PAFI-814189 format. One line per 8 residues: number of its first residue (from 1); for each residue z, x, y of C-alpha. Coordinates in nm, 2 decimals, decimal comma, always signed. Layout:
<atoms>
NUM = Z X Y | ...
</atoms>
This chain:
<atoms>
1 = -0,46 -1,22 +9,82 | -0,60 -1,16 +10,17 | -0,62 -0,80 +10,31 | -0,30 -0,69 +10,49 | -0,30 -0,40 +10,73 | +0,05 -0,26 +10,81 | +0,20 -0,13 +11,14 | +0,50 +0,02 +10,97
9 = +0,56 +0,18 +10,64 | +0,93 +0,23 +10,54 | +1,06 +0,40 +10,23 | +1,42 +0,34 +10,10 | +1,54 +0,52 +9,79 | +1,71 +0,82 +9,63 | +1,62 +1,18 +9,55 | +1,28 +1,08 +9,40
17 = +1,17 +0,99 +9,76 | +1,40 +1,22 +9,98 | +1,21 +1,44 +10,22 | +1,51 +1,64 +10,33 | +1,81 +1,43 +10,42 | +2,06 +1,47 +10,15 | +2,10 +1,85 +10,18 | +2,20 +1,80 +10,55
25 = +2,49 +1,56 +10,46 | +2,84 +1,68 +10,39 | +2,84 +1,59 +10,03 | +2,49 +1,74 +9,99 | +2,61 +2,07 +10,12 | +2,91 +2,06 +9,88 | +2,68 +1,98 +9,59 | +2,45 +2,27 +9,68
33 = +2,75 +2,51 +9,73 | +2,89 +2,44 +9,38 | +2,55 +2,44 +9,21 | +2,56 +2,06 +9,13 | +2,24 +1,99 +9,32 | +1,91 +2,17 +9,33 | +1,64 +2,12 +9,61 | +1,35 +2,33 +9,72
41 = +1,34 +2,52 +10,05 | +1,26 +2,20 +10,25 | +1,53 +1,99 +10,10 | +1,31 +1,80 +9,85 | +1,40 +1,74 +9,48 | +1,07 +1,88 +9,37 | +0,90 +2,22 +9,34 | +0,70 +2,12 +9,64
49 = +0,58 +1,77 +9,73 | +0,72 +1,43 +9,61 | +0,52 +1,11 +9,58 | +0,58 +1,01 +9,95 | +0,42 +1,34 +10,06 | +0,10 +1,25 +9,88 | +0,11 +0,90 +10,04 | +0,14 +1,05 +10,38
57 = -0,15 +1,29 +10,33 | -0,37 +1,01 +10,19 | -0,29 +0,77 +10,47 | -0,30 +1,03 +10,76 | -0,61 +1,19 +10,64 | -0,78 +1,48 +10,82 | -0,58 +1,74 +10,64 | -0,25 +1,62 +10,80
65 = +0,05 +1,70 +10,58 | +0,43 +1,72 +10,60 | +0,41 +2,04 +10,39 | +0,34 +2,33 +10,62 | +0,30 +2,70 +10,57 | +0,66 +2,78 +10,62 | +0,99 +2,61 +10,51 | +1,10 +2,57 +10,87
73 = +0,78 +2,41 +10,98 | +0,80 +2,17 +10,68 | +1,16 +2,08 +10,77 | +1,08 +2,02 +11,13 | +0,78 +1,80 +11,09 | +0,95 +1,60 +10,80 | +1,24 +1,53 +11,04 | +1,02 +1,31 +11,26
81 = +0,98 +1,07 +10,97 | +1,34 +1,03 +10,85 | +1,40 +0,73 +11,08 | +1,18 +0,48 +11,24 | +1,13 +0,60 +11,60 | +0,85 +0,68 +11,85 | +0,81 +1,02 +11,69 | +0,74 +0,87 +11,35
89 = +0,40 +0,75 +11,47 | +0,10 +0,86 +11,25 | -0,24 +0,88 +11,41 | -0,52 +0,89 +11,16 | -0,87 +0,96 +11,30 | -1,07 +0,64 +11,36 | -0,79 +0,42 +11,23 | -0,51 +0,21 +11,37
97 = -0,19 +0,42 +11,41 | +0,11 +0,33 +11,21 | +0,48 +0,43 +11,19 | +0,61 +0,60 +10,89 | +0,98 +0,63 +10,82 | +1,15 +0,75 +10,50 | +1,53 +0,67 +10,48 | +1,57 +0,79 +10,11
105 = +1,87 +1,01 +10,04 | +1,94 +1,20 +9,72 | +2,21 +1,04 +9,51 | +2,17 +0,70 +9,68 | +2,25 +0,38 +9,48 | +2,10 +0,04 +9,50 | +2,42 -0,15 +9,46 | +2,71 +0,06 +9,33
113 = +2,95 +0,21 +9,58 | +3,07 +0,56 +9,50 | +3,20 +0,86 +9,70 | +2,92 +1,08 +9,81 | +2,64 +0,84 +9,70 | +2,48 +0,67 +9,99 | +2,43 +0,29 +9,93 | +2,11 +0,11 +10,01
121 = +2,29 -0,10 +10,26 | +2,38 +0,21 +10,47 | +2,01 +0,31 +10,49 | +1,95 -0,04 +10,64 | +2,25 -0,07 +10,86 | +2,36 +0,29 +10,92 | +2,72 +0,40 +10,95 | +2,76 +0,25 +11,29
129 = +2,51 -0,04 +11,27 | +2,29 +0,16 +11,53 | +2,17 +0,45 +11,32 | +2,01 +0,26 +11,03 | +1,67 +0,08 +11,00 | +1,79 -0,23 +11,17 | +1,88 -0,06 +11,49 | +1,58 +0,17 +11,48
137 = +1,34 -0,12 +11,43 | +1,49 -0,31 +11,73 | +1,48 -0,01 +11,95 | +1,12 +0,08 +11,86 | +1,00 -0,27 +11,94 | +1,14 -0,22 +12,29 | +0,99 +0,12 +12,33 | +0,70 +0,21 +12,58
145 = +0,50 +0,35 +12,29 | +0,50 +0,02 +12,10 | +0,43 -0,17 +12,42 | +0,13 +0,05 +12,48 | +0,00 +0,01 +12,12 | +0,04 -0,37 +12,14 | -0,19 -0,37 +12,45 | -0,44 -0,13 +12,28
153 = -0,46 -0,28 +11,94 | -0,38 -0,64 +12,01 | -0,10 -0,65 +11,75 | +0,27 -0,69 +11,77 | +0,34 -0,39 +11,55 | +0,59 -0,57 +11,33 | +0,39 -0,60 +11,00 | +0,60 -0,38 +10,77
161 = +0,55 -0,25 +10,41 | +0,88 -0,17 +10,24 | +0,87 +0,07 +9,95 | +1,20 +0,06 +9,75 | +1,30 +0,28 +9,46 | +1,67 +0,27 +9,35 | +1,86 +0,22 +9,03 | +1,88 +0,56 +8,86
169 = +2,20 +0,68 +9,03 | +2,36 +0,34 +8,97 | +2,32 +0,39 +8,59 | +2,32 +0,76 +8,54 | +2,53 +0,90 +8,82 | +2,77 +0,62 +8,92 | +2,77 +0,52 +8,55 | +2,74 +0,15 +8,61
177 = +2,79 -0,04 +8,28 | +2,44 -0,09 +8,14 | +2,51 -0,47 +8,10 | +2,55 -0,49 +8,48 | +2,22 -0,33 +8,57 | +2,07 -0,67 +8,60 | +2,31 -0,74 +8,89 | +2,21 -0,41 +9,05
185 = +1,84 -0,52 +9,04 | +1,93 -0,85 +9,18 | +2,11 -0,70 +9,48 | +1,81 -0,48 +9,55 | +1,52 -0,73 +9,50 | +1,70 -1,03 +9,64 | +2,00 -0,97 +9,88 | +1,87 -0,64 +10,05
193 = +1,52 -0,77 +10,03 | +1,60 -1,08 +10,22 | +1,81 -0,88 +10,48 | +1,51 -0,66 +10,55 | +1,27 -0,97 +10,57 | +1,51 -1,12 +10,83 | +1,50 -0,80 +11,04 | +1,13 -0,78 +11,08
201 = +1,05 -1,15 +11,02 | +0,96 -1,31 +10,69 | +0,59 -1,33 +10,76 | +0,59 -0,96 +10,86 | +0,75 -0,82 +10,55 | +0,59 -0,71 +10,22 | +0,78 -0,54 +9,94 | +0,69 -0,30 +9,66
209 = +0,96 -0,20 +9,42 | +0,95 +0,09 +9,17 | +1,12 +0,03 +8,84 | +1,31 +0,29 +8,62 | +1,18 +0,53 +8,36 | +1,37 +0,56 +8,03 | +1,62 +0,85 +8,00 | +1,42 +1,05 +7,76
217 = +1,14 +1,09 +8,02 | +1,34 +1,38 +8,16 | +1,43 +1,71 +8,00 | +1,81 +1,69 +8,06 | +1,84 +1,38 +7,84 | +1,59 +1,53 +7,59 | +1,82 +1,83 +7,56 | +2,14 +1,61 +7,54
225 = +1,98 +1,40 +7,27 | +1,89 +1,70 +7,06 | +2,25 +1,83 +7,09 | +2,40 +1,48 +7,03 | +2,57 +1,50 +7,38 | +2,45 +1,19 +7,56 | +2,75 +0,97 +7,48 | +2,99 +1,26 +7,58
233 = +2,79 +1,33 +7,91 | +2,72 +0,97 +8,01 | +2,99 +0,76 +7,85 | +2,72 +0,54 +7,68 | +2,48 +0,59 +7,39 | +2,11 +0,64 +7,45 | +2,04 +0,29 +7,31 | +2,30 +0,14 +7,57
241 = +2,13 +0,33 +7,85 | +1,79 +0,21 +7,74 | +1,93 -0,15 +7,74 | +2,05 -0,09 +8,10 | +1,70 +0,03 +8,21 | +1,55 -0,28 +8,03 | +1,78 -0,52 +8,21 | +1,72 -0,36 +8,54
249 = +1,34 -0,35 +8,50 | +1,31 -0,71 +8,37 | +1,53 -0,84 +8,65 | +1,34 -0,66 +8,92 | +1,02 -0,80 +8,78 | +1,16 -1,15 +8,77 | +1,27 -1,15 +9,14 | +0,94 -0,99 +9,24
257 = +0,75 -1,27 +9,07 | +0,96 -1,53 +9,25 | +0,81 -1,39 +9,58 | +0,46 -1,30 +9,44 | +0,30 -1,54 +9,69 | +0,48 -1,34 +9,96 | +0,32 -1,02 +9,83 | +0,62 -0,87 +9,63
265 = +0,53 -0,65 +9,34 | +0,67 -0,39 +9,10 | +0,51 -0,06 +9,01 | +0,57 +0,01 +8,64 | +0,71 +0,36 +8,65 | +0,86 +0,32 +8,31 | +0,51 +0,30 +8,16 | +0,37 +0,57 +8,40
273 = +0,64 +0,81 +8,27 | +0,56 +0,78 +7,90 | +0,40 +1,08 +7,72 | +0,09 +0,87 +7,66 | +0,03 +0,81 +8,03 | +0,12 +1,16 +8,13 | -0,10 +1,32 +7,86 | -0,39 +1,11 +7,98
281 = -0,34 +1,22 +8,34 | -0,30 +1,59 +8,24 | -0,59 +1,57 +8,01 | -0,81 +1,45 +8,29 | -0,71 +1,76 +8,48 | -0,80 +1,98 +8,20 | -0,43 +2,07 +8,13 | -0,24 +2,10 +7,80
289 = -0,08 +1,78 +7,67 | +0,29 +1,69 +7,70 | +0,36 +1,74 +7,33 | +0,61 +1,56 +7,12 | +0,75 +1,86 +6,92 | +1,10 +1,74 +6,82 | +1,21 +1,48 +6,58 | +1,57 +1,37 +6,61
297 = +1,79 +1,20 +6,35 | +2,09 +0,99 +6,45 | +2,35 +0,88 +6,20 | +2,64 +0,64 +6,29 | +2,94 +0,61 +6,05 | +3,30 +0,51 +6,11 | +3,25 +0,48 +6,49 | +3,11 +0,83 +6,50
305 = +2,75 +0,92 +6,59 | +2,58 +1,25 +6,52 | +2,24 +1,33 +6,66 | +2,07 +1,64 +6,56 | +1,72 +1,79 +6,58 | +1,55 +1,80 +6,25 | +1,53 +2,18 +6,30 | +1,91 +2,18 +6,34
313 = +2,01 +2,27 +5,98 | +1,72 +2,51 +5,94 | +1,90 +2,73 +6,19 | +2,20 +2,76 +5,97 | +2,44 +2,51 +6,13 | +2,58 +2,30 +5,86 | +2,89 +2,16 +6,05 | +2,78 +1,80 +6,03
321 = +2,61 +1,81 +5,69 | +2,91 +1,66 +5,51 | +2,95 +1,38 +5,76 | +2,58 +1,29 +5,72 | +2,60 +1,31 +5,34 | +2,90 +1,07 +5,33 | +2,72 +0,83 +5,57 | +2,42 +0,82 +5,35
329 = +2,63 +0,75 +5,04 | +2,77 +0,44 +5,23 | +2,42 +0,31 +5,28 | +2,39 +0,41 +5,65 | +2,02 +0,46 +5,74 | +1,94 +0,74 +5,98 | +1,74 +0,65 +6,29 | +1,45 +0,88 +6,36
337 = +1,32 +0,92 +6,71 | +1,04 +1,15 +6,85 | +1,16 +1,32 +7,17 | +0,91 +1,44 +7,43 | +1,00 +1,79 +7,53 | +0,90 +1,87 +7,89 | +0,83 +2,22 +8,02 | +1,09 +2,33 +8,27
345 = +0,98 +2,49 +8,60 | +1,13 +2,83 +8,67 | +1,43 +2,85 +8,90 | +1,36 +2,93 +9,26 | +1,05 +2,70 +9,29 | +1,00 +2,56 +9,63 | +0,78 +2,57 +9,94 | +0,67 +2,91 +10,02
353 = +0,86 +3,07 +9,73 | +0,70 +3,29 +9,47 | +0,81 +3,05 +9,21 | +0,59 +2,77 +9,33 | +0,26 +2,74 +9,14 | -0,05 +2,61 +9,33 | -0,27 +2,37 +9,16 | -0,52 +2,64 +9,10
361 = -0,27 +2,86 +8,93 | -0,16 +2,57 +8,72 | -0,51 +2,50 +8,62 | -0,57 +2,87 +8,54 | -0,26 +2,87 +8,32 | -0,36 +2,55 +8,15 | +0,00 +2,44 +8,15 | +0,18 +2,20 +8,38
369 = +0,55 +2,21 +8,45 | +0,69 +1,86 +8,40 | +1,04 +1,90 +8,53 | +1,20 +2,11 +8,80 | +1,46 +2,37 +8,70 | +1,73 +2,09 +8,74 | +1,58 +1,94 +8,42 | +1,58 +1,60 +8,60
377 = +1,33 +1,57 +8,87 | +0,96 +1,57 +8,83 | +0,75 +1,85 +8,96 | +0,48 +1,81 +9,22 | +0,20 +1,75 +8,97 | +0,39 +1,46 +8,80 | +0,49 +1,32 +9,14 | +0,12 +1,30 +9,21
385 = +0,06 +1,11 +8,89 | +0,34 +0,86 +9,00 | +0,18 +0,83 +9,35 | -0,15 +0,74 +9,20 | +0,01 +0,46 +9,00 | +0,17 +0,33 +9,33 | -0,18 +0,36 +9,50 | -0,32 +0,14 +9,22
393 = -0,07 -0,13 +9,33 | -0,18 -0,10 +9,69 | -0,54 -0,15 +9,58 | -0,46 -0,44 +9,36 | -0,27 -0,61 +9,65 | -0,53 -0,51 +9,91 | -0,26 -0,34 +10,12 | -0,38 -0,09 +10,39
401 = -0,25 +0,16 +10,65 | -0,43 +0,46 +10,78 | -0,70 +0,58 +10,53 | -0,54 +0,38 +10,25
</atoms>
């Protein structure tokens, strides 16, 4: 494909991409108040940066960053990029300026409508049809800043790269039926995609979608699996949730392929989040591997499933031994699964806090934290790994903005 240079870079998504919006919303404040949500001191679901922050730093160059020396400075500069407006302009040295806006909100769903979970459509349209991307794009095109840029650079400043990452909250938070996750992907990669293309013009729109990682890529599900609590917590078995992820990812890929000539593509986060990929990345940094230290046994008999760590009975808990023995007598074969055990970051991690480890400190300790203290979200070092996978897709497609 021919090289494409972008005037606008727009992110839509959930907590994996949020740069400080959710915690300012009513339901975000409630979730923080009751301990149902954890963010760092700049409102990110990370111990410091998320992947979009690495993207900004790479594109802006010259040491520009949304992560500043204080939490308030970080919050203030990030707020300029939470909607498409004149103040979201990025000016890389010796490169064409571009606008960067990140509408991602923690808890957002791609298709499912649920109280407190912002739908993808709202990020596009806003609550009043004036405070979402549609209205912001229209207003920006009429602004003095864009008119000046058009004259200076000889471009109409409509060429837009959309980076879209949804689906996890549909399945795991709103508890969409796994069998319906294909429909969720279709709404994201077809209906919403086409709406966005119509806003900026079909020939001005390019789309990159991120797919979903499997549940066991995060420590919360690893813990629930060891304790046999996934069905109780989620309403579905691990195998059913895996099927939901598979349906979502395969459908997302299918629709992206239908628009491959238009430049649509999918970043394979599912593969990037595997222990093999992460171990390779950490190994290249000289860090300890993401070890698989737990083997889990699952037994299903008479509509009951018991999942226990192989170390379970060694600890003196024989409460399910009779059940397992009776199942074995009936010819039920146990299912063995290796579970990746992530290292959990300490509580209180965040920008400017004593709990946040710098890259130098991580290297000195030879150990990387893989999940934040909420046992769900990646830490900065893993977000960087995911960003590098996204960057590979940019390179493959010959997509450029700023220093990228």
